[in-house]
LUMBA-56707 format. One record per residue: x, y, z of N, C-alpha, C in turn; residue in three letters; residue number from 1. Coordinates in Angstrom, 2 decimals. Each point is the difference from the previous one (the first is absolute). Layout:
N
      n_X      n_Y      n_Z     ca_X     ca_Y     ca_Z      c_X      c_Y      c_Z  code  pos
        X        Y        Z        X        Y        Z        X        Y        Z   ALA  NUM
...
***
This chain:
95
      n_X      n_Y      n_Z     ca_X     ca_Y     ca_Z      c_X      c_Y      c_Z  code  pos
   -54.30   -23.85    13.31    -0.18     0.54     1.33    -0.49     1.43    -0.13   MET    1
    -0.91     0.37     0.83    -0.59     1.33     0.01     1.05     1.02     0.44   ASP    2
     0.34     0.98    -0.87     1.04     0.97     0.36    -0.30     0.79     1.27   PRO    3
    -1.26     0.19     0.33    -0.30     0.78     1.20     0.32    -0.77     1.28   LYS    4
     0.25    -1.31    -0.11     0.36    -0.80     1.18     1.50     0.04     0.28   LEU    5
     0.76     0.52    -0.96     1.44     0.08     0.18     0.32     1.36     0.60   ILE    6
     0.53    -0.01     1.20     0.34     1.24     0.68     1.50     0.03     0.18   ILE    7
     0.69     0.81    -0.79     1.46     0.05     0.14     0.41     0.46     1.39   PRO    8
     1.08    -0.56     0.47     0.52     0.39     1.31     0.78     1.30    -0.17   GLN    9
    -0.32     0.97     0.79     0.65     1.30    -0.07     0.98     0.13     1.16   THR   10
     0.82     1.04    -0.02     0.88     0.22     1.16    -0.78     0.13     1.31   PRO   11
    -1.23     0.52    -0.06    -0.81     0.11     1.22    -0.36    -1.38     0.54   ALA   12
    -0.35    -0.95    -0.90    -0.30    -1.36     0.44     1.21    -0.61     0.71   HIS   13
     1.15     0.19    -0.60     1.23    -0.55     0.57     0.31     0.65     1.34   ILE   14
    -0.15     1.31     0.06     0.31     0.73     1.23    -0.90    -0.45     1.16   TYR   15
    -1.30    -0.04    -0.23    -0.93    -0.30     1.10    -0.05    -1.49     0.36   TYR   16
     0.26    -0.87    -0.98    -0.03    -1.43     0.31     1.36    -0.52     0.43   SER   17
     1.06     0.72    -0.37     1.38    -0.42     0.24     0.37    -1.26    -0.77   ASN   18
    -0.71    -0.28    -1.10     0.29    -1.15    -0.85    -0.04     0.41    -1.45   TYR   19
     0.87    -0.61    -0.80    -0.04     0.20    -1.44    -0.72    -1.20    -0.62   THR   20
    -0.35     0.13    -1.27    -0.70    -1.06    -0.70     0.82    -1.29     0.00   TYR   21
     1.30     0.12    -0.22     0.82    -1.21    -0.05     0.06    -0.69     1.36   SER   22
    -0.15     0.74     1.08     0.02    -0.61     1.32    -1.29    -0.77     0.30   GLN   23
    -1.12     0.45    -0.52    -1.27    -0.66     0.29    -0.44    -0.93    -1.12   ILE   24
     0.81    -0.09    -1.06    -0.38    -0.79    -1.18    -0.32    -1.46     0.35   PHE   25
     0.83    -0.64     0.80    -0.23    -1.41     0.38    -1.29    -0.16     0.78   SER   26
    -0.29     0.95     0.88    -1.23    -0.04     0.77    -1.22     0.17    -0.91   LEU   27
     0.11     0.87    -0.97    -1.10     0.21    -0.95    -0.28    -1.28    -0.76   VAL   28
     1.05    -0.69    -0.43    -0.17    -1.27    -0.71    -0.71    -1.03     0.89   LEU   29
     0.37    -0.05     1.26    -0.64    -0.93     0.94    -1.48     0.34     0.17   LEU   30
    -0.32     1.27     0.11    -1.39     0.41     0.16    -0.82    -0.35    -1.24   MET   31
     0.58     0.19    -1.17    -0.70    -0.35    -1.25    -0.24    -1.50    -0.05   VAL   32
     0.99    -0.77     0.41    -0.16    -1.46     0.04    -1.14    -0.41     0.93   GLU   33
    -0.12     0.68     1.12    -1.08    -0.29     0.95    -1.37     0.35    -0.59   CYS   34
    -0.03     0.97    -0.87    -1.27     0.44    -0.60    -0.44    -0.87    -1.17   CYS   35
     0.89    -0.83    -0.52    -0.32    -0.80    -1.17    -1.17    -0.94     0.23   GLU   36
    -0.10    -0.59     1.17    -1.14    -0.85     0.34    -0.38     0.25     1.45   ASP   37
    -0.39     1.22     0.28    -0.27     0.43     1.38    -1.16    -0.75     0.64   ALA   38
    -1.01    -0.33    -0.78    -1.16    -0.72     0.56     0.41    -1.33     0.61   ARG   39
     0.94    -0.65    -0.66     0.43    -1.33     0.46     1.02     0.09     1.14   LYS   40
     1.01     0.84    -0.17     1.12     0.03     0.94    -0.20     0.93     1.19   HIS   41
    -0.82     1.00    -0.15    -0.19     0.98     1.06    -1.48     0.34     0.13   HIS   42
    -0.81    -1.00     0.19    -1.45     0.17    -0.02    -0.51     1.00     1.05   ALA   43
     0.54    -0.06     1.21    -0.47     0.90     1.06     0.31     1.46    -0.34   ALA   44
     1.19     0.23    -0.52     0.37     1.37    -0.38    -0.83     0.45    -1.20   ILE   45
    -0.18    -0.90    -0.96    -0.82     0.33    -1.17    -1.41     0.39     0.44   TYR   46
    -0.60    -0.80     0.86    -1.37     0.28     0.47    -0.08     1.32     0.77   ASP   47
     1.00     0.26     0.82     0.00     1.25     0.78    -0.02     1.21    -0.93   LYS   48
     0.87     0.01    -1.00     0.11     1.17    -0.87    -1.00    -0.01    -1.16   TYR   49
    -0.88    -0.97     0.01    -1.11    -0.01    -0.95    -1.15     0.85     0.52   LEU   50
     0.06     0.36     1.27    -1.04     0.79     0.65    -0.02     1.43    -0.54   ASP   51
    -1.17     0.59     0.03    -0.19     1.36    -0.48     0.85     1.01     0.78   LYS   52
     0.25    -0.28     1.29     0.82     0.90     0.83     1.39     0.20    -0.58   ARG   53
     0.50    -1.03    -0.68     1.34     0.04    -0.60    -0.07     0.22    -1.50   TYR   54
    -1.14     0.52    -0.46    -0.22     0.35    -1.40     0.24    -1.17    -0.95   LYS   55
    -0.29    -1.19     0.50     0.12    -1.22    -0.79     1.39    -0.14    -0.65   ARG   56
     1.01     0.28     0.79     1.39    -0.05    -0.48     0.36    -1.38    -0.55   ALA   57
    -0.52    -1.06     0.61     0.29    -1.35    -0.48    -0.48    -0.19    -1.42   SER   58
    -1.19     0.46    -0.26    -0.59    -0.14    -1.33     0.80     0.80    -1.03   GLN   59
     0.41     1.20     0.39     0.81     0.83    -0.90     1.32    -0.70    -0.34   PHE   60
     0.69    -0.51     1.03     1.28    -0.68    -0.22    -0.17    -1.23    -0.87   ALA   61
    -1.06    -0.76     0.25    -0.26    -1.21    -0.78    -0.25     0.35    -1.47   GLU   62
    -0.76     1.05    -0.23    -0.30     0.43    -1.37     1.28     0.43    -0.72   THR   63
     0.83     0.77     0.68     1.25     0.46    -0.61     0.94    -1.17    -0.31   GLU   64
     0.04    -0.99     0.87     0.84    -1.18    -0.25    -0.50    -0.74    -1.24   MET   65
    -1.32    -0.13    -0.14    -0.57    -0.69    -1.16     0.25     0.78    -1.29   LYS   66
     0.11     1.32     0.12     0.26     0.84    -1.17     1.47     0.00    -0.39   ARG   67
     0.83    -0.71     0.77     1.41    -0.14    -0.36     0.93     0.99     0.66   GLY   68
    -0.30     0.38     1.24     0.87     0.92     0.72     1.43    -0.50     0.01   PHE   69
     0.95     0.88    -0.26     1.41    -0.35     0.02     0.78     1.05     0.78   GLN   70
     1.03    -0.44     0.67     0.87     0.90     0.74     1.12     0.43    -0.94   VAL   71
     0.30     1.29     0.01     1.09     0.50    -0.83     1.33    -0.36     0.65   LEU   72
     0.91    -0.53    -0.81     1.33    -0.32     0.49     0.74     1.28     0.33   ASP   73
     0.93    -0.07     0.90     0.74     1.19     0.44     0.69     0.67    -1.17   VAL   74
     0.73    -0.76    -0.81     0.78     0.62    -1.07    -0.79     0.26    -1.27   ASN   75
    -1.26    -0.40    -0.07    -0.81     0.29    -1.18    -1.13     0.96     0.32   THR   76
     0.01     0.59     1.16    -1.05     0.93     0.39     0.23     1.33    -0.68   ASN   77
    -0.45     0.12    -1.24     0.21     1.23    -0.77    -0.97     1.09     0.40   THR   78
    -0.99    -0.32     0.81    -0.95     1.01     0.44     0.54     0.83     1.16   LEU   79
     1.12    -0.41     0.52     0.57     0.71     1.14     0.52     1.36    -0.45   ALA   80
    -0.48     1.06     0.60     0.49     1.32    -0.38     1.43     0.24     0.47   PRO   81
     0.46    -0.79     0.96     1.34     0.11     0.55     0.64    -1.38    -0.01   TYR   82
     0.43    -0.48    -1.18     0.48    -1.39    -0.11     1.09    -0.37     0.99   PRO   83
     0.90     0.92     0.31     1.10    -0.34     0.91    -0.50    -0.33     1.40   SER   84
    -1.17     0.50     0.36    -0.55    -0.30     1.32    -0.57    -1.42     0.05   LEU   85
    -0.34    -0.54    -1.16    -0.57    -1.34    -0.04     1.07    -1.07     0.07   TYR   86
     1.08     0.21    -0.69     1.00    -1.05    -0.12     1.20     0.29     0.89   ASP   87
    -0.15    -0.31     1.26     1.10     0.18     0.95     0.54    -1.36     0.44   ASP   88
    -0.19    -1.02    -0.84     0.41    -1.36     0.36     1.49    -0.09     0.30   ARG   89
     0.82     0.79    -0.68     1.44    -0.07     0.23     0.36     0.42     1.42   SER   90
    -0.80     0.89     0.59     0.24     0.43     1.38    -0.25    -1.13     0.99   LEU   91
    -0.87    -0.94    -0.38    -0.39    -1.08     0.92     0.64    -1.33    -0.40   TRP   92
     0.94     0.03    -0.93     0.70    -1.21    -0.40    -0.86    -0.96    -0.79   GLY   93
    -1.01     0.53    -0.70    -0.88    -0.85    -0.80     0.39     0.11    -1.46   GLN   94
    -0.31    -1.04    -0.77     0.28     0.01    -1.45    -1.22     0.42    -0.77   LYS   95
***
């Protein structure tokens, strides 16, 4: 995976979004699953974001998926500059 595509979540991200990485982790996994075969499962959305107005976002996502894009697990995200902000699963009753 291209290191420049990994953007660690900072306290500012958490403050302005009101979400931590562990809270959005399941949603991120769902979004990645949707991108695995976007042409087949979400053709209208794929076609819309293939347009130049959207900077060909569909094509970018498809290319990254083919290159082996992976989501970092909450407890193995060593790139986090503030690890305790990433792993707040105990606060939400998660294992």
